[in-house]
C-alpha positions in Angstrom: 3.9 1.4 -13.6 7.3 2.1 -15.1 8.8 -0.7 -13.3 8.1 -2.8 -10.2 11.0 -2.9 -7.8 11.3 -5.6 -4.9 14.0 -4.8 -2.0 15.7 -8.0 -0.9 18.5 -8.7 1.2 21.2 -11.0 -0.9 21.3 -13.4 1.9 17.6 -13.9 1.8 17.5 -16.3 -1.3 14.2 -18.0 0.1 12.4 -14.6 -0.1 14.1 -14.0 -3.7 12.9 -17.1 -5.1 9.6 -17.2 -3.7 8.9 -13.7 -4.8 10.3 -14.4 -8.0 7.9 -17.5 -8.7 4.9 -15.6 -7.4 5.5 -12.6 -9.7 6.2 -15.0 -12.7 2.7 -16.8 -12.2 0.9 -13.4 -12.1 3.1 -12.1 -15.3 4.7 -9.5 -13.4 8.3 -8.3 -14.3 10.4 -7.5 -11.4 13.7 -5.4 -10.8 15.7 -6.1 -7.5 17.1 -3.6 -5.2 19.6 -5.1 -2.9 18.7 -4.5 0.8 21.0 -3.3 3.3 22.0 -4.6 6.7 21.8 -1.9 9.6 25.3 -3.0 10.7 26.6 -2.1 7.3 25.5 1.5 7.6 28.1 4.1 8.7 27.0 6.2 11.6 28.3 9.3 9.5 25.2 9.0 7.3 22.8 9.2 10.0 21.1 12.5 10.6 21.5 14.2 13.9 19.2 13.0 16.5 19.2 9.3 15.0 19.7 7.0 17.8 21.1 3.4 16.5 20.7 1.6 19.7 17.0 2.9 20.0 16.0 2.5 16.3 18.1 -0.8 15.7 20.1 -2.2 12.9 17.1 -3.6 11.3 15.1 -0.4 11.0 18.4 1.6 10.0 18.8 -0.8 7.1 15.3 -0.4 6.1 15.6 3.5 6.1 18.8 3.3 4.0 17.3 1.3 1.3 14.7 3.9 0.7 16.5 7.4 1.0 20.2 6.9 0.9 22.8 6.7 -2.0 25.2 3.7 -1.1 28.7 3.4 -2.6 27.4 1.4 -5.6 24.1 2.6 -6.7 21.0 4.9 -5.8 17.9 2.8 -4.3 14.3 3.1 -5.0 13.4 6.7 -4.9 16.5 7.7 -6.3 16.1 5.2 -9.3 12.7 6.6 -9.9 13.9 10.1 -10.2 17.3 9.1 -11.9 15.6 7.0 -14.7 12.7 9.6 -15.0 10.2 7.0 -14.4 6.5 8.3 -14.6 5.7 6.1 -11.8 6.8 2.9 -10.1 5.7 0.2 -7.6 7.8 -1.0 -4.7 7.2 -4.5 -2.8 9.0 -5.9 0.1 10.1 -9.5 -0.4 7.8 -11.5 1.1 4.5 -10.0 0.3 1.7 -12.0 -1.3 -1.6 -11.1 -3.4 -4.7 -12.6 -4.8 -4.7 -14.9 -8.1 -7.2 -12.1 -9.5 -4.7 -9.2 -8.8 -4.9 -7.8 -12.3 -8.7 -7.4 -12.0 -8.5 -5.8 -8.8 -5.7 -3.3 -10.1 -8.2 -2.5 -13.0 -11.1 -1.8 -10.2 -8.6 0.4 -8.4 -7.5 2.4 -11.3 -11.4 3.0 -12.1 -11.9 4.2 -8.7 -8.9 6.7 -8.4 -9.5 8.1 -11.6 -13.3 8.9 -10.4 -11.6 10.6 -7.5 -9.0 12.7 -9.0 -9.9 13.2 -12.6 -12.0 16.4 -13.9 -15.6 15.5 -14.7 -16.1 15.4 -18.5 -19.4 17.3 -18.4 -17.4 20.2 -16.4 -13.6 19.9 -16.7 -13.4 22.5 -13.7 -15.0 20.4 -11.2 -14.6 16.9 -9.7 -17.0 14.1 -8.7 -15.5 14.4 -5.2 -16.5 18.1 -4.4 -13.6 18.0 -1.4 -11.0 17.6 -4.2 -8.2 19.0 -4.5 -8.6 20.9 -1.2 -10.9 19.8 1.4 -10.0 23.0 3.6 -13.5 24.7 4.8 -15.7 21.5 4.1 -16.1 19.6 6.9 -18.7 17.0 5.4 -18.1 13.6 3.6 -19.6 13.5 0.2 -21.9 11.0 -1.1 -20.2 7.5 -1.6 -19.5 6.6 -5.3 -19.9 3.1 -6.7 -17.8 1.1 -8.9 -20.5 0.0 -11.3 -22.0 3.6 -11.7 -18.9 5.9 -11.9 -19.2 9.5 -13.3 -17.7 10.1 -16.6 -14.2 11.8 -16.3 -11.7 13.1 -18.5 -9.1 10.6 -19.7 -5.7 10.9 -17.6 -2.5 11.8 -19.4 0.2 10.1 -17.3 -1.2 7.2 -15.6 -4.2 4.6 -15.7 -4.6 5.6 -12.2 -5.4 9.4 -13.0 -3.0 12.5 -13.1 -1.5 14.3 -10.0 -1.3 11.4 -7.5 1.8 11.1 -5.6 1.3 8.0 -3.5 -0.7 4.7 -4.2 -0.6 3.0 -0.8 -1.5 -0.3 -1.7 -0.3 -2.7 0.9 -0.7 -1.5 4.5 -1.6 -2.9 7.9 -4.5 -0.3 8.6 -5.6 3.2 7.4 -8.5 5.4 8.2 -11.0 7.4 6.0 -10.2 11.4 6.8 -12.7 11.5 9.1 -13.8 14.9 11.0 -15.7 12.9 13.3 -12.6 12.0 15.4 -11.8 14.8 17.7 -8.2 14.1 17.7 -8.0 14.0 14.0 -9.8 17.0 12.8 -6.6 18.8 12.1 -5.2 16.2 10.3 -8.3 15.3 8.5 -9.3 18.9 7.5 -7.3 19.1 4.2 -7.5 15.6 2.8 -10.0 15.1 0.3 -13.1 12.9 1.6 -14.6 11.1 -1.3 -15.0 7.4 -1.5 -15.4 4.8 -4.2 -17.6 1.6 -2.8 -16.7 -2.0 -4.3 -19.8 -3.6 -3.3 -20.2 -7.5 -3.4 -16.4 -7.9 -4.3 -15.7 -11.8 -4.2 -11.9 -11.2 -3.3 -12.9 -9.5 0.0 -13.1 -11.7 3.0 -16.0 -11.5 5.2 -15.9 -8.7 8.0 -15.2 -11.5 10.7 -11.8 -12.3 9.0 -10.8 -8.7 9.1 -11.4 -5.1 11.3 -10.7 -2.4 8.7 -14.3 -0.9 9.4 -14.2 -1.1 13.5 -12.5 2.2 14.2 -15.2 4.2 11.9 -18.0 4.3 14.1 -20.1 2.8 11.4 -19.3 -0.9 11.5 -22.6 -1.9 9.6 -22.2 1.0 7.1 -20.8 -1.4 4.4 -22.4 -5.2 3.9 -20.0 -7.8 3.7 -17.6 -8.2 0.9 -16.9 -4.2 0.3 -13.8 -2.7 -0.4 -12.9 0.9 -0.8 -10.8 3.3 -2.4 -10.2 6.9 -0.8 -7.8 9.4 0.0 -5.5 8.0 3.2 -5.0 9.1 6.8 -3.1 7.2 9.4 -1.6 4.6 7.0 0.4 2.0 9.1 3.0 -0.1 7.5 4.1 0.0 3.9 4.2 -3.3 2.4 3.5 -2.4 -1.0 3.3 1.4 -2.7 3.5 3.3 -5.8 5.0 6.7 -6.3 4.9 9.1 -9.0 7.8 11.0 -10.4 6.6 14.1 -8.7 5.9 12.1 -5.3 9.2 10.4 -5.5 11.1 13.7 -5.9 9.3 15.0 -2.9 9.9 12.1 -0.7 13.5 12.1 -1.7 14.0 15.6 -0.7 12.0 15.9 2.4 13.0 12.5 4.1 16.5 12.9 3.2 17.0 16.1 5.2 14.5 15.6 8.1 15.0 12.2 8.9 13.2 11.3 12.3 10.5 8.6 11.7 10.2 5.2 10.1 9.4 5.0 6.6 5.7 4.4 7.2 5.4 7.3 9.5 7.1 9.6 6.8 4.7 8.4 4.4 1.7 8.8 6.9 2.8 12.3 7.7 3.4 13.5 4.1 0.1 12.1 3.2 -1.7 14.1 5.8 0.9 17.3 5.1 2.0 17.3 8.8 5.2 19.1 9.3 7.9 18.9 8.3 6.8 17.1 5.2 5.1 18.7 2.3 1.4 17.4 1.5 1.3 14.6 -1.0 -1.8 13.4 -2.6 -2.3 9.9 -1.7 -4.6 7.2 -2.1 -5.5 3.7 -1.0 -7.7 0.9 -0.9 -9.3 -1.0 2.3 -8.7 -4.0 2.8 -5.4 -3.8 1.2 -4.3 -5.8 -1.8 -1.0 -6.8 -1.0 0.1 -8.2 2.5 2.9 -10.2 4.1 2.9 -13.9 3.5 4.1 -15.8 6.6 5.3 -19.4 5.5 5.1 -22.6 7.2 8.3 -23.1 9.4 10.4 -21.0 11.8 8.8 -17.7 12.8 11.9 -16.2 13.5 12.8 -16.2 9.5 9.9 -14.1 9.0 11.6 -10.6 8.9 14.9 -8.7 9.3 13.6 -5.6 10.9 11.5 -7.1 13.8 14.0 -9.1 16.2 13.7 -12.7 15.8 13.6 -13.4 19.4 10.0 -11.8 19.5 8.9 -14.4 17.4 9.6 -18.2 18.8 8.4 -21.4 17.6 7.3 -22.6 14.2 4.2 -22.0 12.0 2.5 -25.3 10.8 0.6 -23.8 8.0 1.5 -20.6 5.8 -1.0 -17.8 5.7 -1.3 -14.5 4.1 -3.7 -12.0 5.9 -6.8 -10.5 4.0 -6.0 -12.4 0.6 -8.6 -15.2 -0.5 -6.9 -16.9 -3.4 -3.3 -16.4 -2.3 -0.9 -16.8 -5.1 1.8 -18.1 -2.8 -0.5 -20.9 -1.3 -1.7 -21.8 -4.6 1.3 -22.2 -6.6 1.1 -25.8 -7.1 -2.0 -25.6 -8.5 -1.1 -22.6 -10.7 1.9 -24.7 -11.8 -0.5 -27.4 -12.9 -2.9 -24.9 -15.0 -5.8 -25.6 -12.1 -8.5 -23.2 -11.3 -10.1 -24.7 -8.2 -7.9 -22.4 -5.8 -7.8 -22.7 -2.0 -9.7 -19.9 -0.2 -7.9 -19.0 2.9 -11.1 -17.3 4.1 -14.3 -19.0 2.9 -17.6 -17.6 3.5 -19.6 -18.8 6.4 -22.2 -16.1 7.2 -25.7 -16.6 6.4 -25.5 -12.9 5.4 -22.8 -13.0 2.8 -23.3 -11.3 -0.6 -24.2 -13.3 -3.6 -21.7 -12.3 -6.2 -22.8 -11.1 -9.4 
């Protein structure tokens, strides 16, 4: 990616410092974007129909970070366009990832290339027969596997392939584009349906620790420790995502003229081509690679968006959903050069895979 941005309220020095150290220990260089408190956003920049009371100051501020130029600078999408970055990755300032993030991202790149790059043997065709337009094809192609990927033409613009708009890498949930769900058939009809499956992935917790396959109707389709890469439908929450230059321009235009939704809903609709948004080419990984870290201490300090009164009490131990070797929970060991990392989700199942 051309740059990695982090959105941070200047008042949250705790988030800034923890994120800075987490990234440094993973050799990731960050560019910072100052967040905006909702009460600082003038009603004059809100679009018709936006109700400040209903949406809340926290969500108003979150929306402005992404889509509106304030008095001193452009924010994330504007910066991507302004600097003509081929792509950029954006983080919320409280996320976490696995110590093995670099190898995880390499596997994602191999997978997305298999899904969207033309075949070397026939450049007019793709390994996913439903790509780039799935309309008229209601069936799911056979799964591809990370250790047996087809040969594709090398990309020109990104290690993740050419032509993608959004890589949704941190979320709270998503779906395969599944034509079997009656209520979602129209939404799924145009989304490519190919999948790349990562079997026996030691960075994936056992199924008892997550429910990413529960709503697919096939809970036993994949064995323990499986990760998948595919086009996304129904994404929820945007902890971490990348945009291409084309994707940033499209989102900046559509969301700044038709704002009616929280940002993750804008992404979700654009990734499905739901009106009023232009269809974007969006891929995701499940379970996600990035997730919110919740440190030990006051629960009401977690976020500036969700109202603090909804999270009373304290948390005795820090945690990060779905991340086994959490960087944040292993900071002391990383600083000392140790490699016996603490595993948040140790294997307990007798059916657990044997890692190769």
